[in-house]
N, C-alpha and C positions, 0 to 999 in steps of 0.2 A: 726340426730346421729352422731356420733365420726366416719367416714369413714375408720380407720384404726383399730377400734373395731374387729374382730375375731370371730368366733366362739368359746365360751368359750370351748367347747372342743377340744381342736385343742391348742397345744400348738407354739409358736413360734421357730424359729429356733433361739436361742442364743448364740452367741458366749462365751465358758466357760473363764473365765481370768485362767492364769497360774501364777502360785507363784512359789519362791525358783528354782529347779534343774529340771523343767519338772513336778512338781508337783502341782498342784492345790485344792484350800482352797472347799472342797464340801461345807459347811457350809455359805460361803459369795454367793457360784451359788445358791447353795438352796434359799439363801435370796432375792437374787436379781429378781429369777424368782418369787415367790412367791410376791414380790412386784410389777413386774408388771403385772400378775393375778390380781393380787388385784386392782390394779387401772383401770382396762379393767374392773372386775367384778363391782364396782362402780360406773364407766361411765355407763352401762348397766343398772344398777338399776335406776341410779337417769334418766335416760331417759325413763327407763320403767314408773316414776313414774309422768309423763308428765300428764298423763289421768286421775290421781288421782285412788284411790282404785276399784278395777274391783270385780264386780259379778262373782257369779257362771255361771247363767244365758247369760253374754255379756263378751266375751272374751276380755281382754285388747288390746289395740292395740293404737301404737304410734303417736303423732299427726303428723301429716305431712303438716301442715300450715307455710308457710314461714315466716320470718319478714318481707317483706316487705307486705307482705297480711295483718298482725298482724299491723302493725305499722299505714297503711292507715285506716284502722278500728280502730283502738284505736286513731288517731286525728280527723275524723269525730264524734266520739262518744264523746269527750272532746270538741267540740268546742263551740257549746250552750252554751252561757251564759257565756264564759269567757273573761276575757278580750284581748282585740287587742294586747298588746304587751305578754299577755301570751300566746297567738297564736302564734304567731311569734317566740317566744324562743321554745315551742315544736317542729314546724317544724325545727327548727335548729337543736336541738341534734338529734330527729328524721333522721336528712338526714343523720349527720355526721354515728351514730350507722349506717344507713341502708347499708353508703360504705366503713364499715367494716364489714358487713354480706353478701357483695357479693363474691362468686366463681372470680376468673379470668377467663373466656368465652373470648372467639373469639368475635371481633367485638365491646370491650369496648368501649363505647365514651369518650371524652374526660373532667377531670374531671370539668370545668366549664360547661361543656354542664350537666352533670349529675347534680353538685349542684342546677342549675340553674332548671333544669326538677322536681328535688326533693321542692326545695323551693318554687316553684311556682306555682308548679299545683298537686304533689301526695299528701302532708299534707294541703291541702287548701277546706274547702268546700265550692263547687261552688254556686255561684248568680247566680239567673236566668236573662239572658240577657248574661251570662258574656261569653267571647269568647272562640272557643275551642284551645288547647295549637299548637303550628308549631309544623309542621309536625318532625325539628329537635329532639323537647322533647317529642314529640308521641313513637319516633324508640328510645330515651333513655328510658323511661318509661318500654317500651315495653323490653328489652335488661334486665333494674334491675328487672324485673319480672321474669324473667328467670334465671336471675345468681341469683336470693338471696337467703340464706341458709336455710333449718327449722328452725324453732323458739328455739325447743329444742335442734339442736347446742349449745347454750350456754351452756350446761351444759358439756361440753369438758374445761376445767381450762384453756385451752392455748387461748382456741377462747376468752373468756369472756374477757381475760387480755387484749389481743389485743383490744378486743372492747372498756373494760373501757380506755388502754395507747391513743384510737383517740380523746379521748374528752378530752384530752392533748393539742391537737396537730389544730397550724390556719389553715388557707387555704395553705398558705406561708411554712408550716412547722415548724413556731418556738413555741415556748410553749406558749397556751392561758393565759387569765388574769385566776387570783384563781376565783375569780366569776365566769366567765365562766364555766368552771370545776364544780365546785357546782351546777351552774344550769343546765346542761347535766344532770348531775348524777342523778339530784333531778328528772328529767323528765324518763330518763332510768328506776330508779328503781319504780319509779311510773307505768309506764309501764308493770313492770313485774308483778308487783303486780294485774294488770288489768289481765293481762294473766291467774295469777291463778282463779282469781276470775272468767274467765271464763270455768276454766278447762283445760285450754292447759300445764297448767305446775303444777306441782305438790309442788313445791319450788322454794325458789328462787336462780338461779342462779349464782347468787354474793356472795354468803355468801361461797361459797368453796374458794373466791380468794381474797388474803389478799392485797388491794388498798385501798388507800386513798388520798385522794385531800389535799394540804399544805393548812393549816389554816391563814384566810384573815384577815388580817389586821384591827383591831377592830379600832383603831382611826384614828381621823383625819391627815396628815403630817402637823405638825404644818409649813411647810415651802410654803404653800398654803394659810395660812390667813395673812391678810390686814391688815393694824391698819386704824383708821378711818381715818389719813390724806392720806393715799395714795388711800383708797377707795373713797373721796375727790375725787382725781387728775382722778382716772376712770373714774368716773359718769361724769367731766365736759367734759376728754374728749370725751365719745362719743357723745357729741353735736356735735365734728367738723369733725365726719366721713359723707363722701360724701358730695354730694352739697348741698347748701343752700334751695335752691328751693323744691327738690326731700324730704328732712329732714330725708334721711333714716338713719339718727342716731341719730336726735330730737326728732321723736315721738318714741325714746325707751328708752332713758332717763332715765323716772318712769317706765317703765320695771325692768331695772335694777337695779334702786332704790326699790324696791318694795322686791328687793330678801335682799339686805345688812340692809337697816332700816327696814324694818318689816319681816326679816327670813325667806322670801317664795323660794318656791320650783320654778322651772321654770315651772313647768305645771300648778302649782298655777296662779304665777302671769301674764300668758298669758289669765288667765281664769277668770281675775277678771274683775266684771262691775261694773258699775256707782252708779245702785240701792242697789247694797250691801255694799257701802262704807257710812259714814258718814264724811264731809270734813269740817270742819268747817271754818270760816274765820282766825280764831288764836288759838292757843293749840294743844290739840294732838285729832285725829281723829280716827275711827275705820271701821274693814271691818269684816263681817261676812262670811267665806270663807266656802262653800260648793259642790263645785265642781272642777275637774281638765280638763287640754285636754292636756293626754298624746299623744305625737305622735309617730303611730304605722306605718302608711302606708295605704293605698286603700286596701291591699291586706287583711288583716288582719281584720276590724273594719266591723260590720253588715251595714254601714252607706255606704261605698263605697269612703268613707274621709279618709282622711292623717291622722286628729286627733278621737280621743277617748274619748266623755264623760264618762265621772268615777265621784265617790264618792272619798272622802278623804281617802288617803294612810293610809290602819290600820286602817279604822274607820269602823264602819256599815253604811250601804246605810242609807241615810237620815241624817248621823251624822253633826255637824256642828264646827267651831270653830272659834272662837273671837281672830282679831288681832288688838291690841292695833296700832296706825298709831301716830308715833312722828313728830311736826310738820315740819319738813326739809322735811321729805315724804308728809304731804299731802300738802305743798304749791309746789310740784314738780308735784302730779295729779290734782292740781287745773291748773297750768299753762296748763299741757296736754290736758285736757280738753278742756280750754278757745282756744289753740290755733291748735288741732285738732280735738275736737267734739269725738266723740262714733262711733263705730260699730252698725250696725241695731240693735243687741242684749244686744247692753249698753256696751260691752266691752271696755276698757279702752284703749287697746294697741292693734293695726293690723298695717295691709301692707297698701300699697298704693292705693290698692285695697278694702282695707276693710277683707281682708282675717283672717282667725286665722293665728298669729305667727309661723311659719315652725322653725324648730333649726336650719337649713342649715342658715335660714336668718339673727337671732340675734346669732348664734355664727359666722359668719363672722364678724358683726359688731363690736364684743367684740376682736376680734384678731387685727383687727385695733387701737380698741381706747387702747389698752395695749401696743400695739407699740409704741403710741403717748404719753401716760402716765407714764409709768416707760422707767427709764434709761436705757440703754442696758446691764449694768451690773445685775439689777434687773426683766429687760425682759427677761435673758436667764435662769431663775430661775423658780419653777413651781409657783411664788407666783399669785394667781390670776388666773392661767391656765385658769377655766374656771367657766365658768359664776355660777354653781354652788358653785363655791369656797366663793360666794361673799353670800352666806349664811350659810357657815362655819366660815366666818368672823364675820359675825354678830351674833350667837351662839356664840363666843369666846368672844366676846366682851361685852353682856350683863354679861356673866357671870364674867367676869376681870372688872365691873362695881361695883361688889357685890350683883346682882341682886338675889334674892330666886331662886334656881335650881327648886323648884317645878313648878314656876311662867313661867318661860323663859321654863321647858319643855313643859308646855301648850299651850304658846305661840308657839311656833315650832311646834307640832303636835308630839310631843314623847313623849317618858316614860322617866322619871328622871335617869332609870339606864341607858338608852342608850346616853340621855345628855351628863353625866358624863361618860362614858366610851369612846367616841366618839369625845366631842366639848368642852371639858375641857380645851382647850390648848391656851399656851399662843401668844397674837398679836406680829406683828411681830416687833422684838427691843425692848419687852416686857425686856426680861431679861435685858439689858445694864438698863433701869431704875430699876428694882429692886435690882445690883447691888451699882447702883449711892446711895437708901434709904441705903442697908447695910453698906456700906463704910459710909453715914453720922452717921450713928448707933455707928459704931466705932469709927469714931475721937471723938464724944460728952463725951465718957468714956476716952479717953487718957488723961492723966496727961495734966493737964498748963504747959507750954511752957514760962518759965524765962524770960522776955526780957530785961535783962541785959544780959544774954547766948551768 
């Protein structure tokens, strides 16, 4: 409850404003006093609602559950069955809110230590055999437990706004990305809903604060989309990354080619296995997708591995997606299997030791290949800056080729609505091609030139 809320029967000592020649506006002073009393009354009532309606036999008592105690309970209650990436995102959001919900007590650890202790230990379900937190982190968590404000303090609009504003900030003090803000706010809203289910809160404290997240960009930035010629140069450059013997780049050519020619997401391309493919000696092939391997980190997976095995994005468990493979891609994948074989579980693309490819490993290769393939002027632009941009380029290419949007959406694993709002973008330099066509059409209707003139 707000520490500034006094007994409702005692009026605070107000300084009455003077107006004119030593006179005071009584109606203005009364209105000001009434407004302050009303605000105190509202805060007191809202805090009283935290336990829900009371009964005649049981007097109502305010919940003294701290935010930190509630947040750890919420994280553990929503751990089983969740995707590893979701667990990571929940921990990130709860950490930001917890830091904003702490009193400024003596002995506060550094921000780095507090974040590490909360992210790595407080909001994680420990597995059997996991080590204990190091002493420094244990002390940090003890400080948080003592410094954490009560959950019902969120009914104070000033504090609630401070908590929401904390979701805007990155660790370096800069403004977070819009998607990050939206994700953290979603976790906070869901957590408060859980508190209402438990009877710790009577209503959503955020409803009293007018605070919103900027709308995210819906469409893909056309500057990241590569045309077929640029994509071909990028794929060729990948084979030159690293020494020939280690084949650090050569073994990943097919991985990136799958993102471009088949429109695969990175976590889908990493999970492709040979038994799921039909790779004929000529013509189009086929891939049946049914799983992904997103990288989340050992701390968040049930297996203790870096990657979490999941189904297809935005699909029900067990759903599949059939993706046609163009002849260019079929040839590349056949060559990859001939040269490097497959991993023990049939994966086409893997590290030198046969492990699942990490995000860091293939991003380093992509950065080096991009520097080799693009001239300096283009390398300084967002063109194909991330491997995921190959998927953007693929879908844009298919649409520009006149492919049926429903078919493109089915291959990509999107709805038609999402496809047309996000991916219906022009290829790099396609504007000049259209300009040329328009110019030719205009010239065709010009009056003929008399050769004698």
